C-alpha positions in Angstrom: -20.9 -25.4 -2.9 -17.8 -23.4 -1.7 -17.6 -19.8 -2.9 -14.3 -19.2 -4.9 -12.4 -16.0 -4.0 -9.8 -14.4 -6.2 -6.8 -12.8 -4.7 -4.2 -10.3 -6.0 -0.7 -9.8 -4.5 0.9 -6.5 -5.4 4.5 -6.2 -4.7 7.1 -3.6 -3.7 9.3 -1.6 -6.1 8.3 1.7 -7.7 8.5 0.5 -11.3 6.6 -2.6 -10.6 4.1 -0.6 -8.5 3.2 1.7 -11.3 2.9 -1.4 -13.6 0.3 -2.7 -11.1 -2.0 0.1 -12.2 -2.0 -1.3 -15.8 -2.5 -4.9 -14.6 -5.5 -4.1 -12.4 -7.0 -2.0 -15.2 -6.5 -4.8 -17.7 -8.0 -7.4 -15.3 -11.1 -5.2 -14.9 -11.8 -5.0 -18.6 -13.1 -8.6 -19.0 -14.9 -8.2 -15.6 -12.3 -10.0 -13.4 -12.5 -8.7 -9.9 -10.2 -9.5 -7.0 -11.9 -10.1 -3.7 -8.7 -10.1 -1.7 -5.8 -7.7 -2.2 -2.5 -7.8 -0.3 0.1 -5.1 -1.1 3.6 -4.2 0.0 5.0 -0.7 -0.4 3.8 0.8 -3.7 1.7 -2.3 -4.1 -0.2 -1.3 -0.9 -0.8 2.1 -2.3 -2.1 0.8 -5.7 -4.1 -1.9 -3.9 -5.8 0.7 -1.7 -6.8 2.7 -4.7 -8.1 -0.5 -6.4 -9.9 -1.7 -3.3 -11.6 1.7 -2.9 -12.6 1.9 -6.6 -10.3 5.0 -6.9 -7.8 3.6 -9.4 -8.6 6.1 -12.3 -7.9 9.3 -10.2 -4.8 7.6 -8.8 -3.6 6.7 -12.3 -4.1 10.3 -13.5 -2.1 11.5 -10.5 0.7 9.0 -11.2 0.8 9.9 -14.9 1.2 13.7 -14.2 4.5 13.2 -12.3 7.8 14.6 -13.4 11.1 14.0 -11.7 11.0 17.3 -9.8 7.5 16.4 -8.5 8.8 13.3 -6.8 11.6 15.3 -5.0 9.1 18.0 -4.0 6.8 15.4 -2.5 9.5 13.6 -0.5 11.9 16.3 0.7 10.8 18.3 3.7 12.5 21.4 5.3 15.3 20.6 7.7 13.4 22.2 10.6 10.7 19.6 10.3 12.8 16.9 12.0 13.9 14.7 9.1 15.0 14.7 5.6 12.4 12.2 4.2 9.2 12.1 6.2 7.0 11.6 3.2 4.2 13.8 4.7 3.3 15.3 1.3 3.1 11.8 -0.3 0.8 10.6 2.5 -1.4 13.7 2.3 -1.8 13.1 -1.4 -2.8 9.5 -0.7 -5.4 10.8 1.8 -6.8 13.2 -0.9 -6.9 10.6 -3.7 -8.2 7.7 -1.7 -10.8 8.9 0.8 -10.2 7.5 4.3 -11.9 4.4 5.3 -11.4 1.7 7.9 -9.8 -1.3 6.3 -12.6 -3.5 7.6 -15.2 -1.4 5.8 -13.5 -1.4 2.4 -15.5 -2.7 -0.6 -12.8 -5.4 -1.1 -10.6 -7.1 1.6 -7.2 -5.6 1.7 -4.0 -5.9 3.8 -0.8 -4.0 3.7 2.6 -5.5 4.7 4.8 -3.9 7.3 7.5 -5.2 9.7 8.3 -4.6 13.3 11.4 -2.4 13.4 13.0 -4.3 16.3 11.5 -7.8 15.7 11.9 -7.9 11.9 8.6 -9.9 11.8 6.0 -9.3 9.2 2.8 -7.7 10.4 -0.4 -7.2 8.4 -3.1 -4.6 8.7 -6.5 -6.3 8.4 -8.3 -3.5 10.4 -7.9 0.1 11.4 -7.1 3.2 9.3 -6.3 2.5 5.7 -4.0 5.5 5.4 -1.9 4.3 8.4 -1.6 0.9 6.8 -0.5 2.3 3.4 1.9 4.9 4.9 3.6 2.3 7.1 3.9 -0.1 4.2 5.6 2.6 2.0 8.3 3.4 4.6 11.7 2.1 3.7 13.9 1.6 6.8 16.5 4.4 7.0 15.3 7.1 4.6 11.7 7.3 6.0 11.0 7.5 9.7 9.3 4.5 11.4 5.7 4.8 12.7 4.5 3.8 16.1 1.4 1.7 15.9 -0.2 -0.6 18.6 3.0 -0.5 20.7 5.3 -1.4 17.7 7.6 0.7 15.7 6.8 -0.3 12.1 8.4 0.2 8.7 7.6 -1.1 5.2 7.7 -4.9 4.7 9.5 -5.0 1.4 12.6 -6.6 3.0 10.6 -9.4 4.5 7.7 -10.0 2.1 8.1 -8.0 -1.1 5.5 -10.0 -3.0 2.8 -10.9 -0.5 1.4 -14.0 -2.1 1.4 -16.0 1.2 -0.5 -13.1 2.8 -3.1 -13.1 0.0 -3.6 -16.9 0.5 -3.9 -16.4 4.3 -6.5 -13.8 3.9 -8.6 -16.1 1.7 -7.9 -19.0 4.0 -6.3 -20.8 1.1 -3.8 -23.5 2.0 
């Protein structure tokens, strides 16, 4: 008999992203567990916390935010080479979600990004979790692109904001 896998697609958009914390928490109460997680932008960040079993500390961190905290995390000094590099945000992710290779995560996860020049969606099914999440969070324009495997990448929200198709592809569901 074929084993059934459950998948969870977590989309882009900050307000929806924070709601993902509540959804994943609610799904866990009756014992539902997602085997496959695909996320885009904030969905990748929440998905990484969920896949790494670090959703509770991540939730506490998110609930402690005030408007000023968001600005303090995003804006960097002018001499650092850009207005919004997001380095503080990505350092917080690294602290809250201990670094693992994607392929060694307790649950299968992928984060959506796009090639800056090709505009084609790219997924991260292996490699550093923090690289995948930080690239998926980057909006073209305000946040700088990241060079990864000979591609300049930014977040995939403009191409695949709700990665249902990617979730299906990861589970080999047609």
